[in-house]
Each structure stands twice: as C-alpha cells, then as structure tokens.
MARMIFI-492985 format. One record per residue (C-alpha): x, y, z; residue number from 1. Coordinates in Angstrom, 2 decimals, always signed. Example, Ala and Ser with C-alpha at 12.3 -4.5 7.8 and 13.67 -1.06 7.14 Angstrom:
2
SITE       u       v       w   n
SITE  +12.30   -4.50   +7.80   1
SITE  +13.67   -1.06   +7.14   2
***
This chain:
390
SITE       u       v       w   n
SITE   +0.11  -21.70  -19.34   1
SITE   +2.58  -19.00  -18.17   2
SITE   +3.36  -19.21  -14.47   3
SITE   +4.34  -16.49  -12.02   4
SITE   +5.62  -16.94   -8.48   5
SITE   +5.03  -13.98   -6.16   6
SITE   +7.21  -13.64   -3.06   7
SITE   +6.67  -11.24   -0.15   8
SITE   +8.37  -10.87   +3.20   9
SITE   +5.05  -11.43   +5.01  10
SITE   +1.35  -10.84   +4.58  11
SITE   +1.26   -8.07   +7.17  12
SITE   -1.00   -5.01   +6.84  13
SITE   +1.26   -3.03   +4.51  14
SITE   +0.95   -1.36   +1.13  15
SITE   +3.58   -3.56   -0.55  16
SITE   +1.76   -6.67   +0.59  17
SITE   -1.63   -5.33   -0.55  18
SITE   -0.17   -4.48   -3.94  19
SITE   +1.40   -7.95   -4.37  20
SITE   -1.88   -9.66   -3.44  21
SITE   -3.88   -7.47   -5.84  22
SITE   -1.40   -8.14   -8.64  23
SITE   -1.41  -11.92   -8.06  24
SITE   -5.23  -11.97   -7.98  25
SITE   -5.42   -9.85  -11.11  26
SITE   -2.96  -11.96  -13.09  27
SITE   -4.69  -15.18  -12.00  28
SITE   -8.02  -13.77  -13.19  29
SITE   -6.45  -13.26  -16.60  30
SITE   -5.50  -16.92  -16.84  31
SITE   -1.94  -16.99  -15.53  32
SITE   -0.83  -19.81  -13.25  33
SITE   +0.05  -17.84  -10.12  34
SITE   +1.74  -19.13   -6.97  35
SITE   +2.47  -17.17   -3.80  36
SITE   +5.04  -17.53   -1.03  37
SITE   +5.72  -15.37   +2.01  38
SITE   +8.78  -15.56   +4.24  39
SITE   +7.56  -14.77   +7.77  40
SITE   +4.53  -16.25   +9.48  41
SITE   +2.51  -13.03   +9.66  42
SITE   -0.57  -13.81   +7.53  43
SITE   -2.91  -10.95   +8.44  44
SITE   -3.93  -10.38   +4.80  45
SITE   -4.09  -14.02   +3.71  46
SITE   -7.87  -13.91   +3.19  47
SITE   -7.41  -11.29   +0.47  48
SITE   -5.48  -13.77   -1.67  49
SITE   -7.63  -15.72   -4.15  50
SITE   -5.44  -18.30   -5.86  51
SITE   -6.21  -21.94   -6.58  52
SITE   -3.04  -23.06   -4.86  53
SITE   -3.34  -20.76   -1.85  54
SITE   -0.05  -19.49   -0.45  55
SITE   +3.03  -21.16   +0.98  56
SITE   +4.40  -19.84   +4.25  57
SITE   +8.17  -20.39   +4.37  58
SITE   +8.10  -19.97   +8.16  59
SITE  +11.47  -18.26   +8.49  60
SITE  +12.63  -18.32  +12.12  61
SITE  +15.48  -15.85  +11.52  62
SITE  +16.31  -12.97   +9.20  63
SITE  +18.10  -15.40   +6.88  64
SITE  +16.76  -18.91   +7.36  65
SITE  +18.38  -21.41   +4.99  66
SITE  +15.60  -23.91   +5.62  67
SITE  +13.14  -21.33   +4.30  68
SITE  +15.37  -20.74   +1.26  69
SITE  +15.33  -24.50   +0.55  70
SITE  +11.56  -24.54   +0.89  71
SITE  +11.23  -21.77   -1.69  72
SITE  +13.68  -23.56   -3.99  73
SITE  +11.55  -26.71   -3.71  74
SITE   +8.45  -24.69   -4.61  75
SITE  +10.29  -23.29   -7.64  76
SITE  +11.19  -26.76   -8.87  77
SITE   +7.69  -28.12   -8.27  78
SITE   +5.74  -25.27   -9.89  79
SITE   +8.25  -24.35  -12.66  80
SITE   +7.14  -20.70  -13.05  81
SITE   +8.09  -18.59  -16.03  82
SITE   +9.02  -15.58  -13.84  83
SITE   +9.29  -14.47  -10.22  84
SITE   +8.03  -11.18   -8.77  85
SITE   +9.51  -10.28   -5.38  86
SITE   +8.17   -7.38   -3.28  87
SITE  +10.99   -5.33   -1.70  88
SITE  +14.54   -6.26   -0.81  89
SITE  +13.87   -8.89   +1.85  90
SITE  +11.68  -11.04   -0.41  91
SITE  +14.12  -10.42   -3.25  92
SITE  +16.93  -11.92   -1.14  93
SITE  +14.98  -15.15   -0.63  94
SITE  +13.93  -15.34   -4.29  95
SITE  +17.49  -14.71   -5.49  96
SITE  +18.97  -17.37   -3.19  97
SITE  +16.23  -19.88   -4.02  98
SITE  +16.87  -19.51   -7.74  99
SITE  +20.50  -20.37   -7.19 100
SITE  +19.70  -23.24   -4.85 101
SITE  +17.31  -24.63   -7.47 102
SITE  +19.82  -23.93  -10.27 103
SITE  +17.19  -22.17  -12.33 104
SITE  +17.51  -19.15  -14.58 105
SITE  +14.27  -17.18  -14.71 106
SITE  +13.31  -13.53  -15.07 107
SITE  +13.39  -12.05  -11.57 108
SITE  +11.39   -8.84  -11.11 109
SITE  +11.92   -6.81   -7.94 110
SITE   +9.22   -4.33   -6.98 111
SITE  +10.31   -1.62   -4.57 112
SITE   +7.95   +0.33   -2.32 113
SITE  +10.15   +2.58   -0.20 114
SITE  +11.83   +5.95   -0.51 115
SITE  +13.61   +6.25   +2.79 116
SITE  +15.65   +3.88   +4.94 117
SITE  +14.74   +3.77   +8.61 118
SITE  +17.87   +3.61  +10.74 119
SITE  +21.28   +1.99  +10.51 120
SITE  +19.92   -1.55  +10.24 121
SITE  +17.99   -0.84   +7.04 122
SITE  +20.92   +1.08   +5.55 123
SITE  +23.17   -1.91   +6.23 124
SITE  +20.69   -4.32   +4.68 125
SITE  +20.43   -2.15   +1.59 126
SITE  +24.13   -2.61   +0.93 127
SITE  +23.40   -6.29   +0.31 128
SITE  +20.08   -5.69   -1.45 129
SITE  +21.74   -3.41   -4.00 130
SITE  +23.79   -6.35   -5.28 131
SITE  +20.60   -8.36   -5.73 132
SITE  +18.86   -5.52   -7.60 133
SITE  +21.87   -5.14   -9.89 134
SITE  +21.66   -8.79  -10.96 135
SITE  +17.85   -8.95  -11.27 136
SITE  +16.04   -8.76  -14.59 137
SITE  +14.03   -5.66  -13.73 138
SITE  +13.34   -3.24  -10.90 139
SITE   +9.84   -1.80  -10.76 140
SITE   +9.39   +1.49   -8.93 141
SITE   +5.93   +2.74   -8.01 142
SITE   +6.41   +6.37   -9.07 143
SITE   +8.83   +8.46  -11.09 144
SITE  +10.13  +10.46   -8.14 145
SITE  +11.00   +7.25   -6.33 146
SITE  +12.79   +5.87   -9.40 147
SITE  +14.94   +9.00   -9.69 148
SITE  +15.65   +8.94   -5.95 149
SITE  +17.06   +5.42   -6.04 150
SITE  +18.88   +5.67   -9.35 151
SITE  +20.85   +8.56   -7.86 152
SITE  +21.76   +6.23   -4.99 153
SITE  +22.91   +3.38   -7.23 154
SITE  +19.90   +1.17   -6.71 155
SITE  +18.94   -0.11  -10.13 156
SITE  +18.59   -3.23  -12.21 157
SITE  +19.26   -4.24  -15.78 158
SITE  +15.90   -2.72  -16.59 159
SITE  +14.11   -0.04  -14.55 160
SITE  +10.40   +0.64  -14.92 161
SITE   +7.72   +2.75  -13.24 162
SITE   +4.32   +1.11  -12.75 163
SITE   +1.96   +3.00  -10.50 164
SITE   +0.07   +1.21   -7.75 165
SITE   -3.60   +0.75   -8.57 166
SITE   -6.91   +0.41   -6.76 167
SITE   -9.91   -1.79   -7.51 168
SITE  -12.31   +1.00   -8.42 169
SITE  -15.34   -1.29   -8.21 170
SITE  -14.54   -2.38   -4.66 171
SITE  -13.44   +1.11   -3.55 172
SITE  -16.47   +3.21   -4.35 173
SITE  -18.74   +5.28   -2.11 174
SITE  -21.74   +2.96   -1.72 175
SITE  -23.03   +4.19   +1.64 176
SITE  -26.20   +6.21   +2.06 177
SITE  -26.32   +9.29   +4.32 178
SITE  -28.31   +7.25   +6.85 179
SITE  -25.69   +4.46   +6.86 180
SITE  -22.88   +6.96   +7.31 181
SITE  -24.72   +8.70  +10.13 182
SITE  -25.31   +5.37  +11.90 183
SITE  -21.67   +4.35  +11.63 184
SITE  -20.53   +7.76  +12.87 185
SITE  -22.84   +7.49  +15.82 186
SITE  -21.51   +4.02  +16.69 187
SITE  -18.05   +5.58  +17.01 188
SITE  -19.22   +8.57  +19.01 189
SITE  -18.95  +10.94  +16.06 190
SITE  -21.66  +13.51  +15.30 191
SITE  -23.00  +14.59  +11.94 192
SITE  -21.73  +18.12  +12.58 193
SITE  -18.17  +16.91  +13.26 194
SITE  -15.44  +17.58  +10.73 195
SITE  -14.00  +14.06  +10.62 196
SITE  -10.37  +13.79   +9.50 197
SITE   -9.32  +10.22   +8.77 198
SITE   -5.94   +8.56   +8.72 199
SITE   -5.62   +4.96   +7.46 200
SITE   -2.26   +3.63   +8.61 201
SITE   -0.27   +1.33  +10.78 202
SITE   +0.56   +3.69  +13.63 203
SITE   +4.33   +3.73  +13.25 204
SITE   +6.80   +6.61  +13.61 205
SITE   +7.26   +7.09   +9.86 206
SITE   +3.49   +7.70   +9.50 207
SITE   +3.87  +10.69  +11.86 208
SITE   +0.39  +10.41  +13.42 209
SITE   +1.18  +12.88  +16.22 210
SITE   +1.07  +15.68  +13.65 211
SITE   -2.59  +14.94  +13.00 212
SITE   -3.33  +15.22  +16.74 213
SITE   -1.59  +18.61  +16.83 214
SITE   -3.56  +19.74  +13.77 215
SITE   -6.89  +18.74  +15.32 216
SITE   -6.05  +20.73  +18.44 217
SITE   -5.19  +23.77  +16.30 218
SITE   -8.41  +23.48  +14.30 219
SITE  -10.52  +23.21  +17.44 220
SITE   -8.82  +26.33  +18.76 221
SITE  -10.34  +28.05  +15.70 222
SITE  -13.79  +26.72  +16.69 223
SITE  -13.74  +24.15  +13.87 224
SITE  -15.35  +20.91  +15.19 225
SITE  -12.48  +18.70  +14.04 226
SITE  -12.27  +15.05  +15.12 227
SITE   -9.50  +12.58  +14.25 228
SITE  -10.44   +9.06  +13.14 229
SITE   -7.35   +6.84  +13.18 230
SITE   -8.15   +3.69  +11.18 231
SITE   -5.42   +1.32  +12.30 232
SITE   -3.24   +0.43  +15.23 233
SITE   +0.41   +0.11  +16.13 234
SITE   +3.28   +1.03  +18.37 235
SITE   +2.49   +4.76  +18.34 236
SITE   -0.98   +4.37  +19.84 237
SITE   +0.07   +5.08  +23.47 238
SITE   +1.98   +8.19  +22.35 239
SITE   -1.03   +9.37  +20.34 240
SITE   -3.33   +8.96  +23.32 241
SITE   -0.85  +10.75  +25.59 242
SITE   -0.52  +13.68  +23.14 243
SITE   -4.31  +13.98  +22.86 244
SITE   -4.65  +14.07  +26.66 245
SITE   -1.88  +16.66  +26.96 246
SITE   -3.67  +18.90  +24.44 247
SITE   -7.05  +18.41  +26.09 248
SITE   -8.62  +16.67  +23.09 249
SITE   -8.64  +13.03  +24.20 250
SITE  -12.37  +12.85  +23.48 251
SITE  -11.85  +14.13  +19.93 252
SITE   -9.55  +11.29  +18.85 253
SITE  -11.02   +7.89  +17.91 254
SITE   -8.79   +4.90  +17.12 255
SITE  -10.48   +1.89  +15.54 256
SITE   -7.72   -0.71  +15.65 257
SITE   -6.84   -2.85  +12.63 258
SITE   -9.81   -3.26  +10.28 259
SITE  -10.19   -5.92   +7.60 260
SITE  -12.48   -3.60   +5.62 261
SITE  -11.59   +0.09   +5.84 262
SITE  -14.03   +1.27   +3.17 263
SITE  -17.06   +2.21   +5.32 264
SITE  -14.76   +4.01   +7.74 265
SITE  -13.20   +6.05   +4.94 266
SITE  -16.72   +6.84   +3.72 267
SITE  -17.66   +8.55   +7.02 268
SITE  -14.64  +10.87   +6.82 269
SITE  -14.83  +14.36   +5.36 270
SITE  -11.16  +14.29   +4.39 271
SITE   -8.24  +11.88   +4.70 272
SITE   -4.75  +12.89   +5.81 273
SITE   -1.31  +11.36   +5.36 274
SITE   +1.32  +13.05   +7.52 275
SITE   +4.00  +10.54   +6.54 276
SITE   +7.69  +11.32   +6.75 277
SITE   +8.24   +8.79   +3.97 278
SITE   +5.99   +7.17   +1.38 279
SITE   +6.51   +5.76   -2.07 280
SITE   +3.03   +5.78   -3.63 281
SITE   +0.45   +5.38   -0.91 282
SITE   -2.23   +2.74   -1.38 283
SITE   -4.16   +4.31   +1.53 284
SITE   -4.28   +7.64   -0.31 285
SITE   -5.43   +6.01   -3.55 286
SITE   -8.16   +4.08   -1.75 287
SITE   -9.47   +7.24   -0.10 288
SITE   -9.45   +9.06   -3.44 289
SITE  -11.33   +6.18   -5.07 290
SITE  -14.04   +6.49   -2.42 291
SITE  -14.29  +10.17   -3.31 292
SITE  -12.50  +11.76   -0.40 293
SITE   -9.96  +14.56   -0.88 294
SITE   -6.54  +13.70   +0.51 295
SITE   -4.23  +16.13   +2.27 296
SITE   -0.81  +14.53   +1.83 297
SITE   +2.70  +15.42   +2.92 298
SITE   +4.79  +16.10   -0.18 299
SITE   +6.80  +12.89   -0.14 300
SITE   +7.40  +10.14   -2.68 301
SITE   +4.94  +10.22   -5.55 302
SITE   +2.30  +12.34   -3.79 303
SITE   +2.70  +15.11   -6.38 304
SITE   +2.20  +12.55   -9.18 305
SITE   -1.05  +11.47   -7.55 306
SITE   -2.51  +14.74   -6.28 307
SITE   -3.16  +17.93   -8.26 308
SITE   -3.21  +20.53   -5.46 309
SITE   -6.46  +22.46   -5.32 310
SITE   -8.20  +20.11   -7.74 311
SITE   -8.34  +16.66   -6.16 312
SITE   -6.52  +17.19   -2.86 313
SITE   -3.76  +19.20   -1.22 314
SITE   -0.05  +18.83   -0.50 315
SITE   +1.92  +20.29   +2.39 316
SITE   +5.65  +20.31   +3.24 317
SITE   +6.77  +17.39   +5.37 318
SITE   +6.46  +18.21   +9.07 319
SITE   +4.82  +21.62   +8.49 320
SITE   +1.85  +21.51  +10.88 321
SITE   +0.80  +25.08  +10.13 322
SITE   +0.48  +24.26   +6.42 323
SITE   -1.43  +21.09   +7.26 324
SITE   -3.86  +23.06   +9.43 325
SITE   -4.42  +25.65   +6.70 326
SITE   -5.12  +22.92   +4.16 327
SITE   -7.60  +21.19   +6.42 328
SITE   -9.30  +24.48   +7.24 329
SITE   -9.77  +25.13   +3.51 330
SITE  -11.69  +21.87   +3.17 331
SITE  -14.19  +22.51   +5.96 332
SITE  -16.64  +23.87   +3.36 333
SITE  -18.50  +20.70   +2.22 334
SITE  -18.95  +22.09   -1.28 335
SITE  -15.18  +22.45   -1.69 336
SITE  -14.39  +19.02   -0.25 337
SITE  -17.14  +17.32   -2.29 338
SITE  -15.84  +18.84   -5.55 339
SITE  -12.28  +17.75   -4.77 340
SITE  -13.55  +14.30   -3.82 341
SITE  -15.28  +13.89   -7.19 342
SITE  -12.11  +14.93   -8.96 343
SITE  -10.10  +12.52   -6.81 344
SITE  -12.35   +9.65   -7.86 345
SITE  -12.01  +10.61  -11.52 346
SITE   -8.20  +10.79  -11.20 347
SITE   -8.03   +7.24   -9.84 348
SITE  -10.39   +5.90  -12.50 349
SITE   -8.36   +7.36  -15.35 350
SITE   -4.81   +6.88  -14.06 351
SITE   -4.51   +4.64  -11.00 352
SITE   -6.94   +1.76  -11.39 353
SITE   -5.98   -1.78  -10.50 354
SITE   -6.64   -2.77  -14.09 355
SITE   -4.06   -0.27  -15.34 356
SITE   -1.54   -1.59  -12.83 357
SITE   -2.09   -5.22  -13.87 358
SITE   -1.87   -4.19  -17.54 359
SITE   +1.54   -2.66  -16.89 360
SITE   +2.91   -5.73  -15.12 361
SITE   +1.45   -8.05  -17.72 362
SITE   +3.18   -6.19  -20.57 363
SITE   +6.46   -6.22  -18.64 364
SITE   +6.31   -9.92  -17.77 365
SITE   +5.39  -10.93  -21.31 366
SITE   +8.40   -9.03  -22.63 367
SITE  +10.69  -10.63  -20.07 368
SITE   +9.57  -14.19  -20.79 369
SITE   +9.50  -13.58  -24.54 370
SITE   +5.79  -14.25  -25.08 371
SITE   +3.66  -12.20  -27.43 372
SITE   +0.23  -13.57  -26.56 373
SITE   -1.44  -13.59  -23.19 374
SITE   -3.66  -16.51  -22.15 375
SITE   -7.42  -16.33  -22.37 376
SITE   -8.81  -14.79  -19.17 377
SITE  -10.45  -17.10  -16.68 378
SITE  -13.94  -16.51  -15.41 379
SITE  -13.67  -15.00  -11.90 380
SITE  -15.29  -18.05  -10.33 381
SITE  -12.28  -19.48   -8.55 382
SITE  -12.26  -16.94   -5.73 383
SITE  -12.61  -17.80   -2.12 384
SITE  -10.52  -17.99   +0.96 385
SITE   -6.88  -18.78   +0.38 386
SITE   -5.12  -21.43   +2.40 387
SITE   -1.64  -21.66   +3.82 388
SITE   +0.56  -24.67   +3.23 389
SITE   +3.61  -25.33   +5.32 390
***
C-alpha cells in the first residue's frame, strides 16, 4: 500500500497546519498508509488528526535540533513511505535533512502557504529554504498569484504546481436554526438587530485586526449597529482592546478566544472580514464562504482567485479602511448579504472543496511515485482521537 509521511513545523492553530491535517485525513480515507510528524511540541490541533498511527512529535528544543532530525530519520526507516509532504520551509528543512540522515531517496513535496516574509529573521531563513526547494521534487503553491510571486523571487522546485486549499463542505455548512443563532448571539451579548462582523484569526500583526476596530467605529458613526466578533486570540488582543476603548466602542467588540469549533460562531455573523496584510489562500475565508457568509477580503494573495467581487464577496485594497467601510456598508442589507452568501457557498462547492484538493494531491503524488492505480478507499470507520508518540 502506498505510504505518505506528512511533516509540519507544529500543530498550532494555523492554516498550513489545518490543510496538512485535512490532506492526511483525506488520503488515509482513500486507503493510503499515512504517517504524520511535527517538529515542535505545540499540538493544539492534534485532535483533528485521524490516522491509525497517530502523530509523532519530534520535540525539537531548538530551531535546528539534530536529535529531532534523527528521530524523523528513524521514523522514515521504520515506516518506509513512498513520498514525503512537508508544509512550509521549516518542516521542509527537517524532512530534507532526515532523508539524508536515513540515506533514502524519495519524492519530497514542499507545500508553501505564505506570500510575504515577516522581518529580517524570516528573510534570512528563506535564503536557506530556497536551496531546499530547488532540490525538492515538487513545490505546491496554494494559488496562482502566490506561485508567480515566488517564481519571480527564485523560489521554485524541479516541478511547480498550484493546488488550491479546500474545505470539507459537509462539515462546513450552515446547520443552525434562527433560534439557535439567536441564542448563541445572546450568550455573547449580541442582539438580533446587530450587524455582526466576524474575523476568524490568530490575532497577530499580519492579520491587521485593528483595521476592523476602526471600521466598526466608522460604521457606528453612520448609525449602523455594527459589532465586531473576533473569533480567536493572540498577541494583538491588548492592542485591540485599547483601540476599542480609545474609540469609545469597547462594548461593541467581542473576543471569543481560541475555539476548537468555529462553525457556530461563523454562522451568527452577517459577514466575515479578513484585513490581512499578507495571506496566501485563506482557509478562514473559505470556511466562512462554505457556511454561506460573504467575505470582505483585503486584496492579497489568492483572494481575487477566490472571490468574485459583487457576486460572492468583496475585495478592498490592503490597508484602505475607507474602502473596507464602504464594502461593509453595502452588505448591511440582509437581502444583498444573503444572495452573496449563497453564491459564496456555491463557489466553494464547485471549486474549493476538500475533495478537489485531495484529488489534486493524489494525482500529483501518484505521478511522482510512478503509480497508475490508487488503492481501494477505506471505509471511514478508523476515525477517532489521534495520539502523540514521543
């Protein structure tokens, strides 16, 4: 049976990690022998992983931990996969070194989920990662705009593909009744008459959450009952709360903290916003669209490949708060937002489903390992909570 080893830097609450977990689960469901390893001890999303063998934590105590490299090499030798899929440059470094430590030659696929380097440290790291991409079997980008961006900057592999991120359209579906939505809103201090603008994100500088606070203040100045629902947590939370107090709207901003299941919270929003300064192809945006919510997205990464402005959402120039406010004001009419939400759901079903994503990776991996037939799919009865082995 073909085997695939997936490697991530951690299992933190990030889009790259969610995508790797979804891909591993999807390939395992189709009958592939899938193994999973993650470098750092952060295992926040471990319960999402449903593999027979669980996941191996390499427990790296430093940026480059040779003991962790040896542990991954040992896993390679024990499981004898047919290919390795590494998410982003950090995991790619460990996979590349482990292959050499194990003296194995296997197809090495590097998925890449970024369009912008944050600071001097990341730019320095990318100098080394470029060498690893160049010698890998394939680089997978998550949208065409991202692929072009990095090819112009000499980040490429022997083969370069675009496979869009995908969402489980059965799991991400609006299943909540009006009464259930009203009850959940009330539990968060939100009223039925409120215009609830959601943001699903780790509250980090690149997500630019302060812009949403400014937009809510501007909308309320127009007598629009806007409220911000921040579904997440992170280092920017104190700054967000301070900005809301300074603008006199502290009571109009609700922050939920990290949530294992964001779906019911998305369902109580009227619209979802991404103010990001950088994105590749946002899983949070796709999930909101799948639940039938229009997304107002800064025009970064593959946003324009995902959103058809005026049909299933809106785009605005990065950092342009006035344009963001105008877009949000246009969606106050529930008939307009509902129509865009239906179109958003249809767009995900036809173009960005998890099944389509897994199909794309399966075709790629079969080509790389030289197989023409895929195994018979397994019945999805081996789910359950994954375990960590040290």
